[in-house]
N, C-alpha and C positions, 0 to 999 in steps of 0.2 A: 503930805501925808495921805491925801485922797488917792494920789497915784500909787503910793505904796500899798494902801489898803486894797485897791483894785487888783494889783499884781498878786497880793497874798491870796485873794479870793480865787484868782485864776490858778494859782499854784496848789490850792487845796486838794483838788481832784486829780492832779498830775501824778502818774505812777512814780516818778522820781521822788516825790514828796510823800510817798506812802499812801496815796489815794486809792480808794477801793472802787471797783466797778459796781454798777447797780446790782448785778447778780450777787456779788460778795456781800454787799450791804444788806440785801434782802435775806441771804442765808444766815448771816449773823443775827439779824433782828428776829428772824423766825426761831432760831435756837433760844434766844433770850426770852421771847414771849412764851415758848413752849415750857421753859423752866419755871416761869412764874404763873403758868396756867391761863394765859390769855386765849381767847377764841380766835378762829380764823378771821372772822369779821373785823375784830379789833386789830388783828395783825395787819390786814390790808389797809385799814385806816391809818395805822401808825406809820407804815412804811412811807406814806406820802410826806410825813414830817421828818423823815430820817435825814435828808440832806441838810436841813436846817440844824438838826441836832449834831450832825457830823461837823458842820462849819463852826458851831459854837464850841464843840469839843476841841477843834484845832486851835482856835484863837484863845481858848482858856488854858492851853498848855504853855507854860513859860518857855520851855525849851524850844518848842516849835516856833514861837514868836521870835525868840532870840536868833535861832538859826536862820529862819526865813528872812528876817530883817537884815542880818549881816550879809547874807547872800545877795539880797536885792540892792542894798546900799553900796556894796563894794564891787560886785561883779555884774549884777543884773541877771535877770532870768535866763536870757539867751546864753550867758556864760555857763550857767548851771547845766543847761541842756548839752552844750558843746563839751563840757567836762566829762560827760558820760562815756565818751570815746577815748579819753586820755589814759595814759599808762604811767606807771611809777617813774618818777624822774622828770615828768613834764609839769608845766606851770599849773595847770588846772586840776591836777590829780587830787590835791587836798580838798578841792571843792567837791569832787566826786565822793570821797570818803565821808566828808561832812554831810552830804545829802543822804548817803546810806545810813549814817547814824541817826539822822532825823527820821528816816523811815522806820527804823527799828524802834525808836522811842515812841512813835505814834501808833505802831501796829498792835493788834490784839495778840494774845499769847500764842494762839494757834498759827497766826500769820507770821509771827517772829521766826518760828522754826523754819518755815518755808523760805522766808526772805534770806535767812542765813545760808541756806543751800544755794539759792540763786546768786548770792554774793560770792560763794565759794567757786561757782562756775566762772564768775567774772575774773576771779584771781587767776584761775588756770588759763583763761583766755589772755590775760595780761602777760603771764609768763611766756605763752606761745609768741606773743607779739614782741616781747623783749628778746627772745631767742632769735626771731626772724630779723630784728633790727641789728643784732650783733653780727649776723651773717651778711648783712647788706652793706656793701662798701660805700654807699652813698650817705650812710648815717654813721654817727659816732658809735663805736663799739660799746656795748653795755657791759658793765662789770658783773661778775658772777654774784657778788654779795647782794646786788639789787634783785636778782632772780631768786636767790635764797630767801630774802626778806619777803618776797611776794608769795613764795611757797609756804612759808610759815604763816602768813596772813590767811592763806587758804585753809591750813590746818586749824587755825583759830576759829574761822567761820564754821567749819564742820563741828568742832567741839561745842561752840555756842548753839548750834542747831540742836544737838542732843541735849544740852542743858535746858533749852527752852522746851523740848519735848518732855523732859522729866518734870518740869514745872507744870506743864499742861496735864500730865498724868495725875498729879496730885489734885488738880482742880476738876478735871473732866475726863474720866477714864475712857468714855466712849469716843470722844473727839480725839483722844490721844491715839487710839487704834487707827483711826482714819488718817491722821497726820503721819503716823509712823509708816503707814503703807506708802504715802506720797514720798516721804524722805527716802525710804528704801529704793523706790524706783528712781529717784533722783541720783542716788549714789551709784546705782548700776549704770546710769547714763553718763555719770562723771568718769567712771573707770577708764574708758578708752582715752579720754582727753588727758587724764592723769598719767597714764602709761606713756602717752606721746611726749609730754613735756619732760617727765622724769628720765626718759631714755636718753635725752640729750644733755643731761647734767653729768659732770665728771663723776666717775665711779667712786672716787675717794671722798665724795661729799656725803656726810652723815645726815644732811637735811632730808635727802630723798627717803632714806629708811624711816626716819621719824614721821614724815608725812604719810607714807604708805601704812605704817603701823596705826597712825591716828585714824585713817580711813577705814581700815579693817576693824579696829575697835569700835568705831562709830556704827558700822554695819551690824556688828553683833549686839551692840547696846540697843539699837533701834528695834530689832526683832524681840529682844527681851522685854522692852517697854510695851510692844504690841501685845505680846502674850500676857504679861502681867495686867495690862489694862483690860484686856478681854476677860480675864478671870475675875477682875473686880467688877466690871460693868455687867458682863454676862447678858448682853442684849442681842437681839436678832442682827442689828447693825454691826456690832462688834464681832459676832460670829462670822458674818458675811465678809468683813474686812480681813479677819485673820485667815480665812480660807483663801481669799484673793491674794493675800501676801504669800501664803504657802504655794499657791499655784504659780505665781510669778517667779518665785525662787526655783521651783521645780522646772518650769519651762526654760529658764536661763541655764540651769545646770545641764539639762538634757540637750539643749542646743550646743553648748560648748563641748559636751561629751561627744556628740555626733560629729561635730565639725573637726575636733581633734582626731577622731578616728579616721576620717577621710584624709587628714593631713598625713598621718602615719602611712596609710596605704599608698598615697601618692609618692611619698618619699622613698618607700621601698621600691616602687616601680622605677622611679627615675634613677635611683642608685644602681640598679641592675643594668639599666640601659647605658649609663655612663661607664660602668665597669667593662662593658663590651667594647666601648670606644677606646678607653685607655685605663689599664689597670694600675697605673702609677699615680692616678689622681688621688688627692686627699678628700675622702668622702666620709659621711657619717657611718657609724657602725650599725649594721642591720640588727645585730643582737640587742643593742640598746633600744632600738625601735620596738623590738619584740617585748622588751621589758616594759615599755610604755603601754603596750596593749594589755599586759598583765595588770598594771596599776589601774588602768581605765576599766578593766573588768571589775575591780574592787569598787570603783565609783558607781558602776551599774548596780552592784549589790547594795550599796549605800542608798541609792535612790529608792529601791524596793523597800528597804528597811524604814526609811524616813516616811514613806507613804503608810506603812503598817502602823508605825508609832503614832503618826498624826491622827489616823482614824481611831485609835484607842484613847485619844485625848492628851497624849504626851507632846504637846505643842513645842515646848521649849527644847525637849530632846530632839525632836524632828529638825528644828532649825539649827541646832548644834551639829547634827549630822551633815546638814547642807554646808555649814561653814567649813567643816573638815573636808568635805568633797571639793569645795572651791579652792582651798589651799592646795590640795593634791593636784587639781587641774592646772592651777597656776604654775606649780613646780614643773609639771610636764610640758606646759606651753613654753616655758623659758627654754627647756631643752630642745623642743621642736623648732623654736625660732633660731637657735644656734645651728641646728642641723640644716635648716633652710638656707642659712647664710653660707655654709660650706657648699651646698648645692649651687647657689648663685655664683660663688667664686669659681667652682669647677667648670660651670658652663661658660663663665667669662674667659677662663683659660682656654677652653676648647675653641671658643669664638676667635680668640687671638691667634691660635694656631691655624685655624682655617683661613683667617685673613692673611696670615703670613704665607701660607701655601698659595693662596690666590696671587699675592704679590710676586712670589718666586716664579709661579707659572707664567704670569704676565711678562716678567722680565726675560724668562727663557724664550717665550714666543717672540718678543721684540728682538732678542739677540739672533734667533733663527732667521727672522725676516731680514735683519741687517746682513747676515751671512749670504742669504739668497741674493740680495741686492748687490752685494760686493762681487759675487760670482758672476752675475749677469754683466756687470761692468767689465770684469776681466775678460770674459768671453767676447764682448764687443770690441775690446782693444785688440785681442788676438786676431779677430776677423779683419779688422782694419789693416793690420800689418800684412796679413796674407794677401789682401787685395792690392797692396802696394808692390809686393815682390812678384806676384803672378800676373805680368802684363801681357796682353794679347799680341800676335805677330804683326797685325796691321799697325798697331801702335808703335812696334819696334821699327818698321819701315819708315813710318813718318818721322821717327826720331833720327834715322840715318840720313834721310834727305835733308832734314834740317841741319844736320851736322855738315854736310857738303856745302850747303848754301852759306853756312856760317864761315867755312874755310876760305871763301873768296875765289875758288876755281870754277870756271864755267864748264860746260859739257864737253866742248872740244878738247880742252886741256885734259879733261878727265880721260877722254878716249886716247889721247897721245900717251898719257901715263900708262894706260892699259897696254 
């Protein structure tokens, strides 16, 4: 028991067990003291005793004791740490989920919402690993249902994050604005990873649509909670946080709008260049790209309108305009991605043609070289024949003398014959 007690004490402050850093502990304690009217001096004196209070809180929670004891007695602390890298279907994955549940159980209400978004990121990372494992011939192919289950688990974490935010809103409106801002930033960070993993799921799978709808709904709900909480709290901090949330959303939309505009211009230029090379290529329609520019001009007007409405205090309306703009941009970006795929295919076809032309030219040059070599050989043979037939006179005399000698007649006999 003494060994288990020592291990539990070591686990108390570990992040996997929901432990808080000193800065988090001090922030929570400062907020608590502020609400009950303590002075700064008392706060500093009290924070020294906070670790002792945290430890007693940990050991007084039956769930924490049960979870930690089971983990220690069955798998050990190192098993818990190694389980953090496991993926669905592996032996230690259940230990990982068990640890996450223990963290949620021990966390404060504002921390719960943040933890749920962190666990949502983990689920997406697990989906990516499952997809990579399915493509790796050295590992067993992962079934699609396992990926679907993990995507659903991601959606559950996102939903639980918004549920925790709603609970926090009822207890502390000012803190809810701060946490809502953090969650909104987290969802924007999650978006690229979500797009990456869902793009590899079969198109007939309804799970992808459900997960994307859940994420979109969560984003809208988070901004609603932020606005409602600010209207309830109406403090300098809440006003600052709602302005920060608006500016972050504005910067994101302006960045996407600007980037998509450059994509359209690049596509138009490349299409014209490829049409000069080959008019038979399958290319995006330039008129459709022009329509994209028209829609994006509408987004530009929405940005101006959202700024005007926000300055007049219509916070919720301003965020609604942003949500509409993001949906429009997403629709345009899907079309642009398809156009870029056509460009890539066309360039690949041109590259194949160029390569084929290079091969044909190399073969023609090789054939020409062989022809030249064959002609040289033929000319050499003809020259040799000419040398054999065109013999000099001296050589002929020598040949005649040799013939007389070979006939067996001497010189005197030869004269008699003459």
